N, C-alpha and C positions, 0 to 999 in steps of 0.2 A: 504494500500500500504506500502511496506517495502522500505524505501529509504536509501541507504548507499553510503557514500563517499568511493571510492576505490582509494586511492593514489597509483601512480605508484611506484613500489618498485624494487630496485636492477638492474633495467636496467638504472637508477633508483634512489632509495631513497638516496643513498649516494652522488648523484650528484645534489640534489635539493637545490635551494636557490638563493639568490641574493647577490653579493659581493658589499658591501658598502665601498669600499676602498678609502681613501683619499690619493691621490698620493703625499705624502710628500717625501721630499728628505732625506730618512733615509737609513741606511745601509742594513736593512732587514725588512721584514714584520713580526710583532709579532703574534704568534698564540693566539687564544682566551684562557682565563684561564680555560675553560672547557675541553681543550685538553691536554693530556700528550703525549710527543713526545720522542722517543728514536731513535737515529741514524739519524734523519732527519736533513739535513743541512739547513742553512739559505735560506730563500726565498727572492729573490730580488724584489724591487718595480717595476722594469722593467717588470718582468714576470706578476706581479699582474695587472699592467696597460694594458698589452696586452690581458689579459684574460677577463677583466671586462665586455666587451660588449657581451660576450657569456654567461654571468651569469644573465643578466637582462631580463629574459623571465618569463612569467606567464601563467598559464593555469586555466581552470575552469571545475568543475564537477557538474553535476546535483545532487541535494540532496533532492528535494521534491517540490511538488506543494502546494500552499495555498488551503485550503479546498473548498473555494468558489470563490475566485477572480483569475483572470488570472495573477498570480504572482508566483515566485518560489524562492526557496533557492538554493544557489550554494556553493561550497567550492572553495576557492581561497586564495592566499596569497599576502598581501600587504607588510607585515613586515617580522617577523622571521619564522612564522609557518602558516600552512593552518588553516583558520578560516571560520566561517559561515557568508555568506553575503546574502542579500535579493535583488532581482531584480524585480521591479514592472512593467516594460515595456520592450519590446524587445530592446536590445542595450542601455538600460537605465543605470543609475549610479548603481554601486555595493555598496549598503549600508552595511557597516560592522556591524554585530550584536555582535560578540564575540571578546574578546581581551585577550585571555589566553596565558600564556607562552608556553604551549604545544599544539600540534595539536588537533583540535576539529572537530567532525563530527556531522552533523544534522541527526537525525533519521526521523524527520518530525514534522509537526504542530500537536497540539492537535486539533482534528476536531470539538469539541463541540462548539456550538454558544457562543460567548462572552468569550471564553477561548483563549486569544491571548498569547499563550505560545508554546515553542518548547520542544522536547525531544532531549537531547544532549548525546553524548558519548565522553569520553576523558580519556586518560591515563596520566601518569606523567613520564617524563624522558625516554620515550621509553620502559617502563616496560611491556606494553600490558595488564596490569591489568585495563581494561577499566571499568569506572564507568558511571552510568546513572544519568543525571541531568535534572531537570525541569528548563527551562529558561524563565523568565517572560519578554516579549517584552517591556512592558511599563517601568518597573523599571530597567531592566538589571540584576536583581538579579537571583541567582541560588540556587536551592534546591537539595542537594545530595539525591538520591533515593536508592542507594545501600550501601554496607558496607564500601566502601573506601579502601578495601584491595584485594578482590577476583577479578576474571576475569568475566565480565558480557557482553555478546555479543548477536547477532542475535535478537535484540529487534524488535518487530512488533507491530504497533499501529492499533487497530481496527478502520476502517474508520468512524464509527458512534458513538460508545460508548466511544472512547478514551482510553479504557483499553490497557495496554501494557503487552505483554508476552515476556519473554526473558530467556536465559540460563545462569547459574551461577555456578561457582566452589566453592561457599561460604561454603558449608557444610563440605567438606573434602579436597579441593584443587586438587582433582583428577577427580571426576565425574561431569558431566554437567547437573545439575537439571533444571527443568522448573519451573519458577515462573510467577505469574501475579501480577499486581499492578495498582492502579489508581494513576497517577502522581500527582494529586491534594492532595493526602493523603498518604504520605510515610508509615504511619503505616498500610496501607491496604495490604502491600506486603505479599504474602503467597506462600508457596511451593505447586505447583500443582502436580509435579511428581518427585520423587527421583529416579535418573537414575543410572545405572551402565554403564559407558562409555561416549562417546561424543554425546550428543543430542542437537539439535538446532531447533528453531521455523522457519517454512517455510511460514505459512499463517494462518490467521483467517478465519473461516467459515463466510459466509455473515450474519448469525443470531447471531454470537458471542458466540455460544454454544460449539464450538469445535476448536481445533488447529490441523494443519498439523505439524508433528514433524519428523525430519530426524535423524536417528542414523548413524553416520559415523564410519565405521570400518577401511576403508582404502580408497585410491583414487579409487580403483576398486570395493569396496563393500560398499553399504549403504542400509538402509531400511526405509520405510515410515510407520508412525503410525497415527492413529486418536486418539486425546487426548480430553476427555470430560472435559470441564472447571468446571462444577459444582461438579462432583464426583472425578475427577482425574483418571477415568478409561481409560486405554490405550488399543488400539486394532490394531494389525498389518494389514497393507493394502497390502503389497507386498509379493510375494511368497518366501518361504524359499527354493530356488532351491539349488541343489548340487553345481552348478557353481556360484560363486559370481557375482553380477551385481551392477551397479550403478543406484541409483534412486535419483533424485534431481530436483531443480527448480520447485517445485510443487506449483500449484495455484488451488484454488477452482473454479469451474464454477460459473456463476452468480446465479444459482438457488441452489447451494450447493449440488446438487445431483451427482456431478462428479468432476474429477480433470483433469487438464492439467499437464503433468510432462515430464521429460526427463529421458531416461534410455537407457542403452546399452544391456539390456536383450535380448539374442538371436540375437544381432546385433553387428557389429564391431564398429560402431560409435554411439554416443549418439543421440538418435532419439526422436522426439516429439511424445508423446502418449496422448490419452484421456482414462481415467479410469472411468467406471461406478461404483459408490460406492455401489450400490445394489448388483451387480453381481461380482464385482472385475475384470470384463473383461477389458483388455487393448487393445485399437485399435491404431495401428501406423498411424500417420498422415503425416510423412515425410519419408516413407520407402525407397524412391529412392534417397534421399539426402546423398551423400557419405562424409558427414562432420559432425562434432559435433554441436549439437544445444546447446546453452548456455542460456543467459538471456531470461526470459519470462515476459510479462506484458499483463494484460487483461483489456480491456476498461470498463468503468463504466456500460455500457449497455450490456456487455457480448458478443457483436457482433464481436469484433475484437481482435484477439490474435496476439501480436507482439513478434517476437523472433529474436535473432541474431545467425547466423551460422558462425562457424569458417572455412571459405573456404580457405584452404591452407594458413592459417595464417592471413587471412583478415576477419575482423568482418563485416558481411553483414546483413543488416536489411531485414526481411521478414514480411509480413502481411498475416494472415490466417483468412478466413471468417468462424466463428464457426457454422453458420447455414447450409451452403452448404458443409462444410468440405473440402473446396478447398483453395488453396493459391491465394491471389489477385495479381494483377500486381505489380511487384517489384517496390517499391518506389524509387524515385531519391533522393539520399543524397549526400552531399559533399564528395569528395574523402577522404578516410581514414578509420580508425577503428571506428566502431559504438559500443557503450557500454552504460551501465547505463540507462536502459529503465524505464520510468514511465509515466502512463496515468494520466491525470487530473481527479480528483474525480467526476467531473460533466460535462466534455466536451470530445468530441472525438479528443483529442489532446495528442499526444505522445511526451514526452521530451526524449532526449538522448544526448550523448556526441560524438563528432567526433574528432579524433586525427590523424595526418599524419606526415610524415617526415618533412614537412615544416610548420606545425601548431601545437602548443603545446597542443591543446585540447580546444574546445569550446562547448557550449550548444546550441542545436537547438530544435525546435519542429515541428511536422508534424500534420496537420489536416488530419486525415485518411479518412474523407469523401470527402473534397474538394481537397485533395492532395497538399495543400499549405504548403510550407516550410518556417519557420521563424527562423532567427538567433537571439539568445538572448545575447550572449557575443562575444566580439572581443578581444582576448587576444594578448599580445605583444610577439613577437619573440625576441625583443631586437634590439639594433642598428646594425643589420646585414641585409644583403640582403637575404631574405628568398629564392629567386629564385636560389641562389648559393648553397643552402644546397643540398648535393647529395642525390638523391633518391636511397635507397638500391635496389639491384636486387637479386632475389633469384637464388641460384645455387644448383645443386645436386652433391653430392660428393660420389663416391663409397667407401664403407668401406670394412672391412676384411672378411665378411661372405656373404652368399647368402640367397635370399628369392625368392621362386617361380622359382628356377633354374637359377636365374640371380644374379649378384652382388647386395647386398643390398645398397641402397643409403640413405644418410641423407640430409636433407634440411639445407641450411645456407643462411644468408643474408649478402651480400658483399657491402660495401660502399667504393668507390675509390675517392682519391683526384682529384681535377681538376687543372686548371692552378694556379700557375706557376710550379707545381710539375710534375716530370717526373718519369715514372716507371724505375726500379722495386721499389715498395713502401714497407717500413717496415710494419709489420702487428701486430695488436692487436687482438688476439682471445678472445672474451668475451663470457663466458659460463653462461647461465641463471641458476637461482636457482630452487628449487623445491624438488626433481627432477621433480615433476609433474608440469612443466612449459613449456613455449614455447617462443622462440625468435620471435617477431612479429614486423612488420614495424610500427614505430611510431616516435614521436619527440624525438631526442636523446639529446637535451639540450646541456650540456657541452661537451658531446662526440663529438659534431660538431667541437669543437676546434681542436681535434686530427686530424680530416680529413682535415679540411679547412685551418688550420694555421700551422700544424706540418707535413702535408704530409703523414699521417699514414693511411693505409687501415684498416678498421674495418670489422671483420668477426665474425658473431654471429651464431654458429651452433645449430641445434636441434639434439643432440645426442640421441641414443636410451634411452628410458625412458621418453622422452618428450611427452607431450600431444598434441592432435590435429591431430594425424596420425593414430588413431585407438587404441583399447585397447590391441591388440597384441603387437604393437610397444612400448606402454607405459610399458608393463610388461617385456621387454627384458633386463632390468638391475636389476631385483628384486633378493634379497637374494644373492646366490653365483654367480650370473651373474654380480655383481656390477662393476667389472673392465672391462667388455665388453664396457661400455660407455667410459672408459678411452682409450680403443683401438680405438674408433672412433676418438679421438683427434689425435692419431698416424696416422690414415688414412687421416685426414685433413692435417697434416703436409706433408704427401706424396703428396697430391693434390697440396698444395702450391708450392712444389718444381717443379711441372710441369707447373706452370703458369708464363709466362714471365713478367706479370705486377706486380708480388709479389716477394718480396725478402725473400727467405727461410732462409737466414743467419741472418735476423733481425726479430725475432718473439717474442712477449710477450704474455703470457697467463694470463688471469684474470677472476675472477668470484666472485659472492657473495652468501653466504649461502651454499647450496649444490654446487653451482658453485665455491665457495671457496674451498670445498673439491676437486672438479675436477681440479682446478688450482694447488693445492698442489700435487695431484696425478700425474698430467702431468709433474710437475717439478721433481717428483721422477723418472718417467719412461722415460722422454724425455729431460732431462737437456742438453744433447749434441746437441739438435736441437733447443734450446731456448736461448734467451739472458737474460730474466728475467721473473718474475712472480708476480702477485698481488693477495692476498687472503683477501677478505672482509667478515668478520663474518663467516668464513668457519669451517668445521669439520676437525679436525686433527687426532682424534682417535675415531672410532665409539663406542668403549666400554665406554670410559669416557664420550662421548657425551650422549649416551643413559642413563647412570647412573646419569647425572646431568642436562639434559634438564628438563623443567618444567613438573611436574608430570601429568598435564592434557593433555600433548602431547605425553607422553611416549609410550602408547599402540599403537597409530597411527603410530609412527615412527618405532616401533618394527616390525610391519607388513611389512613396506617398506624395512628396512635394515636387519632385522633378530633380534632374541631375544638373547641378550648377556647373559641371565641367563642359556642358554643351553651351556654346556661345549664345544661341538664341534663347535657350531656357534660362541661362544666367541673366540675360537682359530682362526677361519677363519676371523672374523672381525678384530682382532688384526693384522693378517698377511697382510691384505690389507690396513690398516690405514697408512697414510703418516708418522705419528709419528714413526711407527715401522721401517720405511725405510728412515729416515731423512738423513742418511749418503749419500744417492744417490742424494740429492739435491745439485747441483753445480752452481746454478745461483743466482744472487741477488734477494731478496724478499722485497716486501712491504706488511705488515700485518696491517689490519684495524679492530678495534673491538669497540663495544659499551659496556660500563661497566654494563649496566642494561639489557643486552640481555637475554630474557627468553627462547629463542629457542636454540641458540648456546652460551653457557656461555663463559665468558671471559677467563676461564681456557683453552679452546681449542686453543685460540690464544697464550696465554702466554706460554703454554708448548712447542709449536712448535718454537716460537721465542727463548726461552731459549735453546732448544736443537740444533737449527741451529747455534746459536752464540757460543755454546760450541765447535763446530767443526770449528770455525774460519771463518764462512761464513758471508756475508753481509746481514743484516736485518734492514729495517726501520720499526718502529712500531708507529702507531697512535691510541690512546685510547680516545674515547669520554666519559667523566665522566657522562654526562647527556644524553646519547644516548642509544638506544637499538639495535634492529636487523637492522642496517643500520643508516646512519646519516640523520636526518630530519631537524635539526635546521640550519638556514642560516649561522651563523658565523662559525660553525663547518664544514659544507659542503663546504663553501668557501675555507677554509684553506686546507681541505683535497684535493680539486681539485688541488690547487697549489702544494701540496706535491706530488701528483700523476704525474703531468706534469713534475715536477723537476726530479722525479724518471725515467720517460721515456726519458727525455733529457739525463740523465746521463748514463743509461744502455741499452736503445734500439737504440737511434739515433747516438751515437758516433761510 
């Protein structure tokens, strides 16, 4: 079983943490030494005191079952960062196992008898150069298994032998090779396959003789291979069609003679398939489901396949009977998004995470035979009334073009303030990253303060290029269509102007990563219709971004945005970059950046800050010296939220 912690990001990551503020009677709240501030005014203790109860929330994510006992690992945070905890009984105490200064993820237990150890993954300072460690439960000692410098990901533990397969950029910093290692012997590490491109491990065969490996070319194109462990011989499993297709979430059947996988080959949505390894014949198992299938998990006896379908932005759990080839009765789960599936190695029990607007995320399990649901964690919302948290409603917004002879619509999530606030409400448009992402309903954490205590409406659109609405929609912003997604924000502003509950004269646009680019581009094109904007780790110039992003990501990003080495494409990318049109930005900006960001380097933030300031415009700048692609550490995230609220008070609400 592959167990991964999937921390929420950029809806998100820069808003995570707990504010441990002592309400001393001082003139202002001092920033932590890890932050560099430019242009940010003093933060009052009164603001900090008002915010603190919205910062004391906690969540939990499933990270793996014990090999034999009914116990599990979870990821949660008591102090500064997410660490690994053990829960031995449902709703029992969370025993913290790791105490590192940086975020730490459990890959899983070593399954061999008598080997009470874990495989961990951890980076430093947000660099995303993840290293693998063996963690001894008895002594608390760690053994570094990788080189300490490269990026090492997609680690998979064989459920009987304990051998670990993973991908690494160790050889040249660009290509993702496949290695295998016995965690008890770091010297056993060996290169199994030298790759060209981005390869990752999906699953071990039941007999441990083969690996399922995925080659990622883009969000729309990937390929599956069978990799022989003894010889390193690799064999393609998926057809080389003229039209690219996605293949992923692949798992071996219990007998090793077939695969369960997800693909959009000859389908608009990602569909569940079964492949016979002898004939390579693929049989669709969910052909009538008009939504993307995502996570898969197979029970230890091979009888039950669990999967999550993204049904109009909602993660819904399904159970499939592998013998009959039919779906079972839909299991009853708590309201919210289901994610992070994992079957117990020896029981018919499925663990998963559920998150909703009023619950920050907890771990449950389901006995798939008896139908019994068990709650394992009860996380804190903080000292606020969860019943008062507004549930977002989905709205459909017509945009500038047509589809099927009718105006094309984009989906968006709208959260409105309640009492004592009265419409029309000021609006924050929050654009997700990716662009291969999706705004989905979940716990908004600190954003709840905006709606509940500042009377601000929150609007989270899924502009073209978002996933979850079919591969045609996801491709509508590719290459030279890039600014069509920005036009969707223009259509959204038109829609806001028609809504009596929303104040079209007080609108802020914000976003992180690709959403940061969208925020900057919106300020370029729609400054006259905005009050202010917030850019979190965003792209300001596509050419400088592609030239400076980490080498192991560059090829994947060129497929999405265009290849800057081609003179014509380079000219086009320059022409649409916000930095090339910065003189059109006429609203105050807040720019946020992590110094160690491997995806969008700090130069993207600094060049736009410098250029806007040279034109006499207002820019606040927050740099996290020990952060990467978003703020993950408590003290930094705490202060960033205060600076963000101060910015909105100054430029949106006045």
